[in-house]
C-alpha positions in Angstrom: -32.1 -36.7 82.8 -35.1 -34.7 81.7 -33.5 -34.2 78.2 -33.6 -38.0 77.7 -37.0 -38.7 79.3 -39.1 -36.1 77.4 -38.1 -37.2 73.9 -38.5 -40.9 74.8 -41.9 -40.1 76.4 -42.9 -38.2 73.2 -41.9 -41.0 70.8 -43.5 -43.7 72.9 -46.7 -41.7 73.2 -47.1 -41.7 69.4 -45.8 -45.2 68.8 -48.1 -46.7 71.4 -51.1 -44.7 70.1 -50.4 -46.0 66.5 -50.2 -49.5 68.0 -53.6 -49.0 69.8 -55.2 -47.9 66.5 -53.9 -51.0 64.7 -54.9 -53.2 67.6 -58.4 -51.7 67.6 -58.7 -52.5 63.8 -57.4 -56.0 64.4 -60.0 -56.8 67.1 -62.7 -55.3 64.9 -61.6 -57.5 62.0 -61.3 -60.5 64.3 -65.0 -60.0 65.4 -66.1 -59.8 61.7 -64.1 -62.9 60.8 -65.6 -64.9 63.7 -69.1 -63.8 62.8 -68.5 -64.9 59.2 -67.4 -68.3 60.4 -70.4 -68.6 62.7 -72.7 -67.8 59.8 -70.9 -70.2 57.4 -70.8 -73.0 59.9 -74.2 -72.8 61.5 -76.4 -71.2 58.9 -74.9 -72.6 55.6 -73.4 -75.7 57.3 -70.2 -75.1 55.3 -67.3 -73.9 57.6 -64.4 -72.1 56.0 -60.9 -73.4 56.7 -59.2 -70.1 57.5 -61.2 -68.0 60.0 -60.1 -69.7 63.2 -56.4 -69.2 62.4 -57.0 -65.7 61.1 -58.8 -64.7 64.3 -55.9 -66.2 66.4 -53.4 -64.2 64.2 -55.3 -61.0 64.8 -55.7 -61.7 68.6 -52.0 -62.2 68.9 -51.2 -58.9 67.1 -53.9 -57.1 69.2 -52.3 -58.3 72.4 -48.7 -57.5 71.2 -49.7 -54.0 70.3 -51.8 -53.2 73.3 -49.6 -54.7 76.1 -47.1 -51.8 76.1 -49.8 -49.3 76.6 -51.4 -51.3 79.4 -48.0 -51.6 81.1 -47.4 -47.9 80.8 -50.8 -47.1 82.3 -50.4 -49.5 85.2 -52.9 -51.9 83.8 -50.9 -55.0 84.7 -51.4 -56.7 88.0 -49.5 -54.8 90.7 -49.5 -54.7 94.4 -48.4 -51.2 95.2 -49.8 -50.9 98.8 -46.5 -51.9 100.2 -44.5 -49.3 98.3 -47.1 -46.7 99.2 -46.6 -47.5 102.9 -42.8 -47.1 102.6 -42.8 -43.4 101.8 -41.6 -41.7 98.7 -37.9 -42.5 98.7 -38.1 -46.1 99.9 -41.1 -46.7 97.6 -39.1 -45.4 94.6 -36.2 -47.7 95.5 -38.5 -50.7 95.7 -40.1 -49.7 92.3 -36.7 -49.3 90.8 -35.7 -52.8 92.0 -39.0 -54.2 90.5 -38.5 -52.4 87.2 -34.9 -53.7 87.0 -36.1 -57.2 87.6 -38.8 -56.8 85.1 -36.3 -55.5 82.5 -34.1 -58.6 83.1 -37.1 -60.9 82.4 -38.2 -58.9 79.3 -34.6 -59.0 77.9 -34.7 -62.8 78.2 -38.2 -62.8 76.6 -36.8 -60.8 73.7 -34.1 -63.3 73.1 -36.5 -66.2 73.2 -39.0 -64.4 71.0 -36.3 -63.8 68.4 -35.5 -67.5 68.4 -39.2 -68.3 68.0 -39.5 -66.0 65.0 -36.5 -67.6 63.4 -38.1 -71.0 63.7 -41.4 -69.6 62.4 -39.8 -69.0 59.0 -39.5 -72.8 58.6 -43.2 -73.5 59.0 -46.3 -72.4 57.0 -49.7 -71.7 58.4 -52.1 -74.6 58.0 -54.8 -72.5 56.5 -53.8 -68.8 56.0 -52.8 -68.0 52.4 -52.2 -64.9 50.4 -54.9 -65.4 47.7 -52.8 -64.8 44.5 -55.1 -67.0 42.5 -57.3 -63.9 42.1 -54.6 -62.7 39.6 -53.9 -66.1 38.1 -50.9 -67.0 40.4 -50.5 -69.8 43.0 -51.5 -68.8 46.5 -48.7 -68.2 49.0 -49.0 -69.9 52.4 -48.3 -67.5 55.2 -45.2 -68.2 57.4 -45.9 -68.7 61.1 -43.1 -66.1 61.8 -45.6 -63.4 61.0 -47.8 -64.6 63.8 -44.9 -65.0 66.2 -43.6 -61.6 65.4 -46.5 -60.1 67.3 -45.1 -61.4 70.6 -41.7 -60.0 69.8 -43.1 -56.6 68.9 -45.0 -56.6 72.2 -41.9 -57.4 74.1 -39.9 -54.6 72.3 -42.7 -52.2 73.4 -42.6 -53.5 76.9 -38.8 -53.0 77.1 -39.1 -49.4 75.9 -41.9 -48.6 78.3 -39.9 -50.3 81.1 -36.8 -48.1 80.3 -39.0 -45.0 80.3 -40.4 -45.9 83.8 -36.9 -46.8 85.0 -35.5 -43.4 83.9 -38.5 -41.6 85.5 -38.1 -43.5 88.8 -34.3 -42.7 88.8 -35.0 -39.0 88.1 -37.7 -38.8 90.9 -35.3 -40.6 93.3 -32.6 -38.0 93.0 -34.8 -34.9 92.6 -38.2 -33.5 93.6 -39.7 -34.1 90.2 -43.0 -35.9 90.0 -44.2 -37.2 86.6 -47.8 -37.5 87.8 -50.2 -38.8 85.1 -49.1 -41.1 82.3 -49.2 -39.3 79.0 -52.0 -40.3 76.5 -53.9 -42.4 79.0 -57.3 -42.6 77.4 -58.9 -45.3 79.5 -60.2 -45.4 83.1 -57.9 -46.9 85.6 -58.9 -49.8 87.9 -58.8 -47.7 91.1 
């Protein structure tokens, strides 16, 4: 079991770290775009048509890329008092059940997310365009699928993290191994 968990943990650590770097850039860019829109609207009294949708686009991608890290670090809402009261073995069995239930929900979400992306190729963004007029071409309107893809990418990450946690729980259930701290946790926990 350890031979499966360690490589998965290693790969997830680097994928999630890359996702956090991209998400950090996305939120920084989102703030700049919002400040630009505030300046244009309230100082120059000439609002731009694209910043609101661009900020929403970046917010979705930031969320999709950060959610798997938050899940891995235990940043989602959880009531673990009951499993702590049960003792090690019973608590692990309860956690295993909850993780299996979560995996079932995430698999359904993956299927729905894929359908949503497919429908997104049919529709263009109302204001986001690739500005090819700079080089003398017609601008290309961005497909909404690129926005919807953020949710799907987030769910893929959540499924991978869920599988990692399932494997660790199974391994701890049938051995004395304790995985302790989550790798690459760079934020303070809520406790």
